[in-house]
SEBAMI-141886 format. One record per residue: residue number from 1; y, z, x of N, C-alpha, C in turn. Coordinates in steps of 0.2 Angstrom, whole numbers, plus 5000, padded with zeros to 4 digits. Each point is the difference from the previous one (the first is absolute). Last residue first. Example, Ala and Ser with C-alpha at 12.3 -4.5 7.8 and 13.67 -1.06 7.14 Angstrom:
2
KOLDO     k    n_y    n_z    n_x   ca_y   ca_z   ca_x    c_y    c_z    c_x
KOLDO     2   4989   5035   5064   5006   5001   5004   5005   5003   4996
KOLDO     1   4972   5000   5002   5006   5000   4996   5006   5000   5004
This chain:
82
KOLDO     k    n_y    n_z    n_x   ca_y   ca_z   ca_x    c_y    c_z    c_x
KOLDO    82   4882   5184   4710   4996   5004   5005   4993   4996   5001
KOLDO    81   5024   4989   4993   4994   5002   4997   4996   5004   5006
KOLDO    80   5028   4997   4999   4994   4997   5002   4994   5003   4997
KOLDO    79   5029   4999   4999   4994   5002   4998   4994   4996   5002
KOLDO    78   5025   5006   5012   4996   4995   4996   4993   5003   4998
KOLDO    77   5017   5013   5012   5002   4999   4993   4996   4994   4997
KOLDO    76   5003   4999   5026   5000   5006   4996   5002   4998   4993
KOLDO    75   4987   4982   5014   5007   5003   5000   5000   5006   4996
KOLDO    74   4979   4991   5004   5004   4995   5004   5007   5002   5001
KOLDO    73   4979   5018   4998   5005   4996   4996   5004   4995   5004
KOLDO    72   4983   5017   5008   4998   4993   4999   5005   4996   4995
KOLDO    71   5002   5026   4998   4996   4997   5005   4998   4993   4998
KOLDO    70   5023   5010   4991   4993   5000   4998   4996   4997   5005
KOLDO    69   5024   5013   4999   4997   4994   5003   4992   5001   4998
KOLDO    68   5021   5011   4986   4997   5001   5006   4996   4993   5002
KOLDO    67   5004   5013   4975   5004   4996   5005   4996   5001   5007
KOLDO    66   4993   5001   4972   5001   5004   5006   5004   4995   5005
KOLDO    65   4992   5005   4973   5004   4996   5003   5001   5004   5007
KOLDO    64   4978   5002   4983   5006   5003   5004   5004   4995   5003
KOLDO    63   4981   5001   4978   5002   4999   5006   5006   5003   5003
KOLDO    62   4990   5004   4978   4995   4995   5003   5001   4998   5007
KOLDO    61   5005   5024   4986   5003   4994   5002   4994   4995   5002
KOLDO    60   5001   5025   4994   5000   4995   4994   5003   4994   5002
KOLDO    59   4985   5018   5016   5007   4999   4997   4999   4994   4995
KOLDO    58   4982   5008   5014   5001   5003   4994   5007   4999   4996
KOLDO    57   4982   4986   5018   5007   5003   4999   5001   5003   4993
KOLDO    56   4980   4987   5009   5000   5007   4998   5006   5004   5000
KOLDO    55   4998   4976   5005   4997   5002   4994   4999   5007   4998
KOLDO    54   5021   4992   5015   4993   5000   5001   4997   5002   4993
KOLDO    53   5023   4986   5001   4997   5007   5000   4993   5000   5001
KOLDO    52   5015   4979   5009   4996   5003   4995   4999   5007   5000
KOLDO    51   5021   4988   5011   4993   5002   5002   4997   5003   4994
KOLDO    50   5022   4983   5007   4996   5004   4995   4993   5001   5003
KOLDO    49   5025   4995   5013   4994   4997   4997   4997   5005   4996
KOLDO    48   5026   4991   5011   4995   5005   5000   4993   4998   4997
KOLDO    47   5022   4989   5001   4998   5001   5007   4995   5005   5001
KOLDO    46   5011   4991   4979   5003   5006   5003   4998   5001   5007
KOLDO    45   4992   4983   4986   5007   4998   5000   5004   5006   5003
KOLDO    44   4976   5002   4997   5002   4995   5005   5007   4999   5001
KOLDO    43   4992   5014   4982   5000   5003   5007   5002   4995   5006
KOLDO    42   4998   4992   4978   5006   5004   5000   5000   5004   5007
KOLDO    41   4981   4986   4995   5006   4996   5001   5006   5004   5001
KOLDO    40   4980   5011   4995   5000   4998   5007   5006   4995   5001
KOLDO    39   4997   5008   4978   5002   5006   5005   5000   4998   5007
KOLDO    38   4993   4984   4984   5007   5001   4999   5002   5006   5005
KOLDO    37   4977   4996   4998   5004   4994   5004   5007   5001   4999
KOLDO    36   4986   5015   4989   5000   5002   5007   5004   4994   5004
KOLDO    35   5007   5004   4974   4994   4998   5004   5001   5002   5007
KOLDO    34   5016   5005   4983   4995   4997   4996   4993   4998   5003
KOLDO    33   5016   5021   5008   5000   4993   5000   4995   4997   4996
KOLDO    32   5014   5025   5006   4994   4997   4997   5002   4992   4999
KOLDO    31   5008   5022   5017   5002   4994   4996   4994   4997   4997
KOLDO    30   5010   5025   5013   4995   4995   4997   5003   4995   4997
KOLDO    29   5013   5018   5010   4995   4998   5005   4994   4995   4997
KOLDO    28   5027   5003   4990   4994   5004   5001   4995   4997   5004
KOLDO    27   5022   4991   4993   4995   5000   4995   4994   5005   5001
KOLDO    26   5021   4997   5015   5002   4998   4993   4995   5001   4994
KOLDO    25   4995   5004   5024   5006   5004   4998   5002   4999   4993
KOLDO    24   4982   4987   5008   4998   5007   5000   5006   5004   4997
KOLDO    23   5004   4978   5006   4996   5000   4994   4999   5008   4998
KOLDO    22   5010   4995   5021   5005   5000   4994   4996   5000   4993
KOLDO    21   4987   4999   5020   5004   5006   5000   5005   5001   4994
KOLDO    20   4990   4979   5005   4995   5005   4997   5003   5007   4999
KOLDO    19   5013   4984   5011   4999   4998   4993   4995   5005   4997
KOLDO    18   5004   5002   5023   5005   5003   4996   4999   4998   4993
KOLDO    17   4980   5001   5018   5004   4995   4996   5005   5004   4996
KOLDO    16   4986   5010   5016   5000   4994   5003   5004   4995   4995
KOLDO    15   4998   5023   4995   5002   5000   5007   5001   4993   5002
KOLDO    14   4989   5004   4980   5007   5001   4999   5004   5000   5007
KOLDO    13   4977   4998   4999   5003   4994   4997   5007   5001   4999
KOLDO    12   4987   5018   5008   5001   4995   5005   5003   4994   4997
KOLDO    11   4996   5018   4985   5006   5001   5005   5000   4995   5005
KOLDO    10   4988   4993   4977   4999   5005   5005   5006   5000   5005
KOLDO     9   4994   4992   4974   5004   4998   5006   5000   5006   5005
KOLDO     8   4982   4991   4979   5004   5006   5003   5004   4998   5006
KOLDO     7   4989   4986   4978   5001   5000   5007   5004   5006   5002
KOLDO     6   4983   4987   4980   5005   5006   5001   5001   5001   5007
KOLDO     5   4992   4980   4983   4999   5002   5006   5005   5005   5002
KOLDO     4   4988   4989   4976   5006   5002   5004   4997   5002   5007
KOLDO     3   4987   4993   4980   5000   4996   5006   5006   5001   5005
KOLDO     2   4985   5016   4981   5006   4996   5002   4999   4996   5006
KOLDO     1   4982   5008   4980   5002   5000   5007   5006   4996   5002
């Protein structure tokens, strides 16, 4: 079993973060990280956040990079536990 964390960059993240949009333009809509923690760090640097894929999600990703304001967030882009 792999410890990699596969992240798909959603359109909302591209709208909120030019850096995320550049990544998609240059390398495609997915990025593989060594861990979820590294994915969250990368997201935080771009002012967006990571949403885990639902257990029943049929896609081949572990999570999604999304933009916008998260309910209860101290500031946009900061990760919080549910």
